[in-house]
Structures are given as structure tokens and as C-alpha cells.
Phi, psi and omega in degrees: 000147184297324180280356175266359182278158178297161171286128179277119175225035183231048182288346175281340171280310170202168177240158170293134172295129179298132174311321179294326173294307177311314182307310184297328181280326190305320175300335182269005171256359182228260185286331182269072194261009191302159167270129185294342176267003177261107184258001178263012174213169185295326175301319183286318178305309182292320169309312178300310183301318174302318181298310185290336171288326185286334176299315177303315182291313184296311187293337169301316181300327186252357175082033179244196179240155181307319189290357186260005190260117171244123181287137178225188177270001184153178181294330176300311177295314180304308182302310180300315178299324182287306191283311181287324172303316176291312185301319184275333175291333185240034175303313176305330183276326183174158183238037182231142176233157176237136178208189173242174182288343193240015173302164174290152183303333181297320173287312180299310180304314177302312180301318180297319181298316179301317170311313180290344177262011166103011174279154167254150185220133181260123180254111185272137186283163183240161178281188189288356182249356180087018175258133180274147178269129172313319185292330171292325175298304183303320186290343185272346188277136183251176175294332189257009172284123174254347178209136168249132182233121175220128180295145171289315181217133185289138182289333180266326182257342186073013180290138180265140171260151181285073184292326184288321172299316180295326176301320173299307183301315180298316186295326181291331179260355180076033185258147174281141170246121167255138184227120175275103187258018185311314185277339189275331187294124175093346185250326176225147181306140173220120186225117188290341177284318182290329186270345182068034188270145170250336177217135192216128184261142176223151171220142190288332183279006174260354173230044182064027170252193186278163169272154181088014179216145177201190182210154168234122175281128178235108189302132185247004183206141176047064350268170164288118185268133177238133191218150182272145176291162174259325193246145175229156183119086178105345175067024178301164182045056174057033182077352179283337187205080186293152175129147180303128188282138174290072193308303185298328178291323182300312180302311173297323173298320183297317182297315177305323184285324182293318176296315183301315179299328185275328191242358192295313187306304183296318182296312176305316188291319180301314175294323172307318183292318179294317176298312174309314178301313174302309184303314189284336176284326179286325175298318178300315179284333191237339179072223177290352177291339177240138188222148183273128177261334181286152172305130179303334187233309186281071187212153177304152177292337185253001189244136180219119173253127187218155177241148181238118178297130176072021179221130173283135181297322179287320174303317189288321174302311180303326183277000176233067176293001170274353177250141168251098181231188184224142168263013180174189181289134173304334176277359180230010187282353174286348183268141173272001178288148173302147185301130179288329180294314174297328173290321183294337174274002178091014174282151181284167180294327178298315180289328174291313179291344181270007183262142181229146172261119171251126181226119188275165174219185188303323189261008178284147181235161177303318179298324172303314183292318179298322182287318173309313186297311188294323176301313179295313181301313180299313185290326177297316175308307183295315183293328172292319174302321182291326181265008171078023178238110184263167182211141174276115176271138171276355188244109183292117180307327184288343184275354185252126182247106178302317179295320177301317184292325181288332179287341184274353182298144173302141177296000000 
């Protein structure tokens, strides 16, 4: 039963598909089954028209034009196409890249691969909240630098980077700027012109769209950006990404972007209020036991990364079956190593292992947040008692009924 399921607060890992997005996709999973590359009959032409509409919807959300959108399988592919594609295309000009120590693994691993191919990479350090200074990025640019890659918002911390300032530094030096905007899209305004971005990665399942579809923005003017493809065979997407297009997924991503464009301002404000309510409730219930890792101001409206003194995050998650949350990025949780992001901001191993990420989404309610506060405070109190480290809680464990709280959720 749906009401017996945990409260979902792991939206930075993936989001529930919006019913309106699903409705837009369904025809292309049944009667409208054409291949967008089949131009000699009506089924193919209708699929192509749907794909082109979706290009326009994605482009409108980021201030681009439809012909600058290249379809991919998701942000991991988009990141690799941008980083490897730019590096390979411009090898004659230079073989140096600049990125940060807290980028998504799709960027970092692509950079490590390029290092093994003879490229040089400078990894710029971040501050204690995971934010990089534009001046440090600018100082890392060399005469042989061909690409800078800096994420708009960190997936674990939610911390926002000064991408527009970094964009200006790149333009002054004639260096391309790639931005992994996967977590930022649909949550905060993103405009490739205002930010000076040349390549930008998007993934559908982070903004209430489907999994398995993404896009890469590739600037086509001032300047026209050229990158080398990763995949060959068929010449789809102007030769940048061969392969039959995922028409239902593309339609879904377009619909998700259209909804974000129409509703983002009001939705972000509502979700930010819920995030702040969560943080204030944890502070009220736990006092100095809880500390915030995320930036207090320059942060996504939906993300709260906190650490609990004297408590291991994995043990705490086990003690909270009523919540679906994360102790790190969904892309790295198979590793037993401490989060490299939290290590990069200077946390000790015990602080890293005691950290949890709460990431809210479109369908979370105030009642769920109040229930989550009670669940966390009670769990931290119990775990600390079991480990011999006590905390005074302002929430009586016996007064909280998780099942009743779930019944109070809005439909």
C-alpha cells in the first residue's frame, strides 16, 4: 500500500515522474510509435515533430535555441560527451582542463580518463560549504587550457557555484565552459547566455521527468562550439550522438522542462520553506548535535545536508525505516569509501559518516516534513543512547505515530 511506504526525501537521486509528464509520453509508447529518423511516412514525421517540440521546450528553459539541444541518455553521457568531446576536438590547441574537486563522478572520471591519455587537469579546491571561487578557477586557466567544467549545484550539498563569474573569466581567456546543471535545472533559474556557458548537461529524472533521457546544450553562436562525438553510427543529432532517439523519453523531458518553466518560481519558494522548516525542526529537537554542511544561503531550495554528532549515518538510516533519504550521492553509494565531496570540504571521517542528505521535491508536503523531523529526532536520540552518547530531545518519542503522520499527507 502506498500509505505504508516511507516518506520520500531523496529527490536529488531521482524524482517521481509528474503525472502530466506521463500523460504527454503515453501516446508515444503506443499508437505514435514512429522512429524520428523515418521521414517517408506519417509515423516517423509525427515522431520527429514531437522531438522538435521537445527541443524547443528544453531550450526555452535555459535561454537557448532548439538547434543547440543534443539528445543523450542522461547527464552522465552528456558530461562525458562535453568533457571528452571538447578535449579531443581541441587537442591541437591545448591539452589542459580545469575542474573542481567536488564535481559529479561523470566529470571527474572523464577527467581521470583524459589524464591517462596525456591530458593535464587542474582540480580547484572548494570552501567549507563546497563552493568554488571564480578567482581560483580563473587563476587555474593556462595558455593551453581548452575547457573548464564547473557544476551549477553540487548533488550532495546543494551548494550553488558562481557560474556567471566563472563564465566571464573563461570568455576573457577564450576557454570553453561546461556546466553540469543536472541538479539545478528546474529548481533555480539557469540561462546559458547570462552564465556564459558553452556546454550544459541535463537529465530528465532530476526534474520529475523520465529516467534514461538527457540533453547536452552545445552553443552554436558567439562562438560556435565544436566537439568530437563519443558514439558513431547513423549520424543522428548532426553526428554528435548516433542512435535511435528515445521519443517517449524526449517528449517527457520536454514536458518536464515546460512545467518547470511555468511553475519553478512558486514551487522553489514553497520547497525552500519546507527545507527551512526541516532544518529549524532538527535544530529545535537536537540543538548542537546537528550541524549544516550545505551553504546557508547559496544553496538549492530543496537540499539540506547535515551531520549528526556521535551518530553514523548508515546506522541512523537503518533506524528510520519511515524515511527514504541518502548518506551521499546515488551514483557513489555502492562504495564503502567516505564521500569525496564531504572530504573535500574538510570534514573528518566521523563527520562524513555522520552526515545525511535530505532532498525535497514537488510532491512533498508540510505534514511529511513535520513527520520527518520527529522521526529523525527520535532516531538520533535512540541511537545516541544505544552508543552511550545522550541528547536531550524536545520531542517525546512516545508522542509520535509514524503511521498517523503518513495518513495526514496530502493526496
